[in-house]
C-alpha positions, 0 to 999 in steps of 0.5 A: 123962957126955955132954949133950943140950940143947934150947934155947929151946923156944917155947911159949904156956901158962897158968901163974900165980897170978893169974887173968888169967894162967890166962885170957890166958896168956903166952909161955914158953921152956924149956931142957932139958939131960940127961946120959947115956952117949952112947957106944953111940948114937955107935957104933951110929947107932940112935935107940933107943939114945939120949935122943931129943930129939924125945921130950924136946920132946914131954914139954915141950909136953905138960907145959906144956899143964897149967896150974900156979900155979908154974913150979917145979911145971911144971919138976918135972913135966917132969923126972919125965916125962923120968926115967920115959920115958927110962931112960938119962938120969942127971940133968939141968936144966930151965929154965922162963922166963915172958916179960914177966911181969905184975909191977910192973917192967920185967922181960923174963923170970923163970926157974926152974932145976930140977935132977934126978937119977935 
C-alpha cells in the first residue's frame, strides 16, 4: 500500500474546553497520511485516479473551522470525511497539534494522533 502525506498544514482555529480558547483561538498544525493503491494513477497520470491531496487539504481546512472541545473530535471528523469523499483511501492517520497550548507549563505543542481504517 502506498502513502500520500500532507505535512504541517498551518491553521488558526478555535478548539478547546476553555472559553478563551473558543474566543481567542490559537495556531494549529495538521498532518495527514493516507494509504491507497497508487499503481493506477502512477501509470495513467490522471488526477481523478488518485487520492487528491488538494481535496484532503480542503477537508482539513473545512473541518478545522468547526470548533470542538477536543482535538480527538476534530481528528475523527477529518478522518471520516476523507473516507467518505475519497473512496480509494484504505486507511490513514491524522495528527492535530495545538501550538503553545494554554496549560500550566512550558509546552511547545500538544498533539492527538488518530488512526482510521475503511
